[in-house]
N, C-alpha and C positions, 0 to 999 in steps of 0.2 A: 693742732697742736705748736707752739712755736716754741723754739730751744729756751727762752727765757721761764715760758709756763713751765716747763719740764723740771729746769732747776729750781724753781720755788716750790715746786710737788716736792722734789729731792730735799728740801731742805725741810720743808713742814714736817714730812715723815719723820726725816732724822731727829727733829726735836719731838715729835709725838713718841717716838722708842724712848728717846731719853728720858722723859717726862714720865715714861710709863716705868721704867727701871727706877727714877726716883723714888716714886710713890710706892714700888715694892721695898725699896730700902728701908722705907718709914716705917713700913708694916711690919719689916724684920727686926725693926728696934734700933737702927742704925739711923737716925734722924740727923746727924750732922752730915755724914757723907750725902747723904739725898738731897739735902739742902744744897750742898756745894754743887754737885751734879746739874741740880735744877739752874744755880746760877751761871754755870759755866755754859750751858744748855740755851739760856735765853743771851749770854752773852754773843755766842756764836752765831745764834740767830739774828742778832742786830747787826754783826759784821756783814752778814750776807745781803740782808735787807738795804745794808749804806751802799751797794752797788747798784748805779742808775741803769735800770732794765732799758730806757731810751738809746745809752748809749749804743749796744750792742745792736739795737737796730739799726742806728744811724750807720756802723760800720758795713752791716750786710746792705744796707740800701745805697751804700757808695760802691762797694764793690759789685753788685750787680750794675749800677750804672757804668761802670769801668767797663763790663764784658760786655754791656749794649754796643757801648762807642765802638770797641775794638770790633764788634761784629759788624756794627754798621760801616766801618771804615774798610773792612775785607770786603763788604757786600759792596760798597761804593767802587773798590779797586777791580773789582769782577766784573762790575757793570762797565766801566771804563776801557778796560782791556779787550772785553765781547764787542762795544761799540768800535772801537780802534781798528779790531780785525775786520769786523763786518764792513767798514769803510773802506780797509785796504781790500779786500775780496770785490769790493762795489767797484773801487777804483780801477783794477785789473781789469774786471769786467766789460766796464765801459771802453776801456782802451782798445780790448778785443774786439768788441762791437765796432768802434770808429774804425780801425784798422781792417775791418770786414768790410765796411762800408764803402770804405776810399778805396779797397781792392775792386769791390763788384763796380765803382764809377768808372775807374782807371780802366778795368776790362771791357764796360760797355762802351766807353768812348773810344776805345782802341778798335772795337767792332764796328762802330760808326764812320771812324776815317778808313778803315780798311774796304767798307761797304762805297765809301765816297770815292775811294781810288778807282776800285771796280766798275761804277757807274764812269767815271772822266774815260778809263781805257776803254769803256764801249762807246762813249759819246764821239771820242777821236777815231774808233773805229768806223762808226757811221758815220762820221766826216769825211772821211779819206774813201768812204766808198760810196759817193753820191752819184759819180758816173767815173767809170774806168776807161783809161787812156785807151782801151784796144778798142772801145766801142766808137771812135772818130777813124772816118776816111784816111786812110795815108796821103798825101800829096806832096809834090816836088818841093812845094815851097807855100808860106802862109804870111796872109798879111797879119797887122798889128790887130785890125779887128775881129780877125777869124782866133788868133790866139787870145785873144780878150774873153772870146764868147766861150773858147774852150774851157778857160779857166773858171768863168761863170757858171759853165754846169759841173764841173768839177770841187770846185771849193764850196762850203757850206755859203749861204746866203749871210749870216751873220758875221762871217770871217773874211769875207771877199774882199773888202775895202782895206783890211790890215794886211793882207796878202797882197793886192795893188800896190799899196805902199812903197813894200818893199820891191816889187817889181820894178818898178818906175824908179826907184834910187839905183838898184843894181844893174837893169838891164837897157831901160824904157822900152819894155817888153818886145827886145829884140831878141829871138832864141839862138842866134848865132854869135851873139856880144862875145868877145874874148878879151880879158885884161892881159896887157902885153907884158905886164912886171910880174904878175904872179900866178898867171896861167888860168884862172878861174874862168868857167864857162857857160853860156846860156842864160836863163831868164833870170834863174836865180842865183847866178855865179858859183855855181860848185866848185870846191877847190878841193883836188882836182876836180876836173869835170868828169871823170872816169867814174868817180862815187855813182853818177846816174845811171851806170850800167846794172844796177840793183834794179831798176825799175823798167829796164828794157833796152834792146842791144841798139836799138835808133833812138838813143840817148841824143846824138850830134844832131839830128836831122827832124827829129819830131818833137815839138812843142807840147804834145799833151805827155809823152813820157817824161821830159822835165817840171810840167806841172805836177805831176803825180810823185815825183821824187821828191819835189820843194815843198808840198803839202805835208809828205810822210815826216820828212826833215822837222819843218818846224812844229807839228804836234808832239814828236816824239823828244825833242828838246827841249822847248819851250812851252808845251801843252797845248798851242794854238797859233796859228798866223798872228791872232793879234798879240799874243804872249812875244811872238818872235820880234812883233813891231815895236813893243815897247822897249825891249832891248835895243834894238837898231839905234832907236832915237836916242838912248843914252849914251852909245858907243859907237854909233855911225857903222855898225858890222854886224852880223849875226852869227 
């Protein structure tokens, strides 16, 4: 039952009570007073009836609509806030995942580089150990052909030409060649010549010892005889 219906019921009830009172008054002999009461009640009933029931309904409807709009706005705001928070968290997670992937890739790359360096060192060692200087018989003197034959056996085949190019330019395969101005000595013109003592005490007279030292020097400083030759071509020294 709506508020309007209750109000109508109350009005009707009051009217009924008043009417009964008027009838009782007539029965008691007070006809005039009863008539006045009846007229007053009728007038009161007419005034209440004059208030449009639909107006109150419209006010209630408008109020409910406003409440619904407010609730909808609040709900939209909450949804937007939740969406923004979810987006923020997702962005942070994406950034963390991206950093983790980048770190993993960097670590993988570093590991690959270290392995490559280790392989290069092993290659250098294997190239240097093709044949050791001590495996050649010691002689009082050596021809150019003999010295070149030693070098071919000590220097890897894929590096020999580069090694030969340097020796050709530095000493023309003369293991006793001495630079008068600088003091550089031997096949590879070590400066000073005493550096070659690390390969053997006979560095002055044994071309195999000089080849051993020269190959080690080129590998350690330039990575290979071909690396040394590339530098030599650009600078005319190595």
